[in-house]
C-alpha positions, 0 to 999 in steps of 0.5 A: 543170277550167279554171284560174281566177285569184283576183286581178285589178285593182282598177279598170278604165276599161272601165266597164260591160263584163264583166271577165275576172278577178274581184277580189282577195281576199287579206289586205292588210297581213298581211305586213310588209316583210321589210327595215328599209328602205323597199321599192324594187323591182328586179324584180316578179312576172311579169317575163319571163326566159329560160324562166321568169317572175320568181316574186317581188319583188326588193327592193333592199338599197341595193347592200349585203349583210348587211342584217337580214332579218325574218319577214314574219309569224308562223309557223315555218321549214319549209324551208331550201335551199342551192344554187349557182344559183337562190335560193342560200341560202333560207328558207321560212316557213309561216304559219297563214293558209295562205301561205308566204313565201320569202326568197332570195339570203341571205348567212347564216342566223341563228346557231341555224339556221346551226348546224342547217344545217351539222350536216345538211350534214355528216350528208348529206355534201353542201353542196347541201341541201334540208331539210324542217324540223319545225314545232316546231324554229324558230318565228318571230314577225313582225319576228323576225330570220331572216337577212342579205341577200346575193347568193348563187345566181343573183343579179347583185347584192345584193338580197332575193328575196321570194315569197308562195305558197299553202302547200297547192298550192305556187302563187306569188302576186303579192306586190303584191296583199297590200298591201305598202308599195310606192307606185304611182300610175303607169300601165304603159307600152305601147310596141309592138303587133303582129298575127299571121296565125293562118292560119299557125303562130306560128314561120312568120311575123314580127310585124307591128308597128304604131306606137302613141302617147299620145293625150293627156297622162298623167292623174293625179288627185293622189298618192293616186289611180290614173292612166289613159293613153289611147293610139292607133295610127298609123293609127287603122284598121289594114288587114290581109291576113288573115281570122284575126288575134291581137294581142301587146304589148310593155309594162313597168311602173314604181312611184312614185319609180322608173323601173326597167322592171318587168313588167306585171300584167294585159292584156285585149283587147276586140273591139266592147266584148266581152271576148275574152281577157286574161292575168294574172301571178298564180297560177303554179307553178314547174312551169308557169313554163316556159310563158312560152315559149308566152306570148311570141313566143319566136322574135322574142325568140330572134332578137334582137327585143323581148318580145311578150306574146301576147293569144292562146294556142297550141294546145299551151299546157297547163293551167293557164294565165295566160289567161282567155277569154270563152266557149269560148276560141276567141275568142282568134283574131279572125275579121275576114273579114266585111270590116267595121271592128272596134273593138279596145281593149287595157287594160294594168293594174298591181296598184293599178289604174293603167291604159293603154288602147290603142284602134284599129280593124282591118279585113280588106283582101284586097289588104293585105300580110301580110308573108310569111315572114321570112328566118329562117323554117324555115331548116333545111327548105330544106337538110335532110329535114323534116316538120311536127310538131303539139302532142300528136303522137307521131312522129319523124324518122329518118335513117341515123345520127340520129333525134329524137322530140319528146314529146307535150307538147314543142311549143306550136304546129305547125311544120316541123322539119328535121334533117341533117348540119352537119359531120363530125369534123375540120370547123370545126363539130365539137367536139374528140374528135367520133366522130359527124357534127354533126347540126343538129336544128330551130332554137333559136327553136322552144321545147320544153316537154318534152325532145326525144329525140335518137338518134345513132350514131358513125361509123367511122374514115375513113368519115363516112357509115357507123355502127358497131355496136361501139365502146368507148363508155365515155367517149362523151358526147352534146353539144348546143350552140348558140353558147356554150351547151353541154349535156353528157349521158351517153347510154344505149346500145342496139344501137350507138345513143346516146340522150339528152334535151334541152330546146333544139334546136341542134347535136348530136354524140357526143364521146369525152371522155378528158380528166379535170378539172383541179384546182388550189389557188390561193394554197395551194402544196403544204406551205403554212403557212395559219395566217393564211389565212381559207379554202382555194379549189379551182378545177376546170376541165373541157374540156367544162365538165361536172363532176358529182361533187366531194368533199373530205376532210380527214384522211379526213373529209368537209369542207364546201366551198361552190360559190356560182354554180358557180364555185370551191369554197371552205372557210372555216376553222372547228372542222373544221380544228384547228391542225396538219398536214393532208391535203386530198384532192379527188376530181372527176369529169366527166360522161364518168366521168373522175376527178381525185384531188389532194392538198394537204398544209398546216399550220394 
């Protein structure tokens, strides 16, 4: 069943032309501003982020923390989560009209809820929790105080992250479609256009960029009206050397009174006044948000270029999608092989119906330069063994001491993927403790939806080419790395082969890790008198940056340390540490299983 979208723009300048999205039907003015200050957005729904869409609104808190946060409507607190990244501390409220609101990066919950969460953390002996809460426990009224704003979790500065979801399906909706008080009379900004040769794979070419410019002054019919901007290309008729093409755009949006570049809501493409394809940033599940990598020109972004949002979908893009197409969907590829000019219009809209329209013509000209492959195309294939892989393909590439197997849903488009030895233990590329060759698999600009299975064998001492069937693998981990990025996995072993799964291509090596984590107590020396201190801080460092277990006990009882943003572990003195002498025992383990146990004796 094809995925349909419930929301759309409220206005379109293409009068009389069939539209790709039905009108919005969400309750307006049901939800209030969750803060007591005017709403100003640092980010909106659908903004493009690494490997995901931004799934709500980031509401500015005037560069401050601890502003009161209020329930957006009547309901009950259904869930609370506490984690080092993501939302940090978050509240989920279910409402009787079938929606859920989410409030993230909180500094503190209201006192009764904070006490409940603390009791559950001690019961579970885990600071990181995801608690389902009975409906009758914490009912809330619209405008009731629920928390204080902050910057916890994956936040770079103080703000409130706010979401609206359909409760039953747990699908995120664009909150700006609900009539929240955010003034917007400004049309989106379209800054780039590019076309692609669809006779070739998306990762085997670079975008053909076309200059765009505003055709006339921006049109605004008063502060309460929508605005429209007309744009054109230079030249107005594009001659291209490919018979099958598709387009992509770079664009951003702003709101009235703000020049902060936010994401766009909707874009649609028309050929000869016929709707072809459009996308709309709405109705997205967290299960599907990684598919942003099939919506953008991933390779161009990964290699230092701008975001291009594709007005076409790739063959491996799974349902549901953000796209809507006319007919059977094959029209997302434009066949212009007839050699005649085709009229193209691209409309970019926001949730208030403000629109920018780009109009131009395109014509196939066999002598036109198609641009060829870029210097970054298929870099591994010139040196290493390689083969072409397709979406839905169950296959792999096997070598003497290394193999990889993309999953059926790993790839979005066909591409040649190579693999081979990039370095040996002792070489400049090898990680300390390496017990295998360094294998380079694929390229980091080929995105993966499902993980790729990587299999490797260690090498014998003094023999870089021959694998060994028997060795002590107790402390051997597999490391995937690219630049400063590292992902460390504890592999499974079978017949001398190590196996692990990764979500990124890059370099891979088996590493023997026998170095335990280092634990220290900054500001609290052994035997310290801490009666004037407000907290204890524990710093944990690992040679591979891969700790997985942390446990702290005070006088034999579990003690709750926080770990916001995955940095130092912090305990703030409370009723769990009474005056007198104490022994704090800390146990930390890394992915390889190395463990450090350290004690601190202090007096409170």
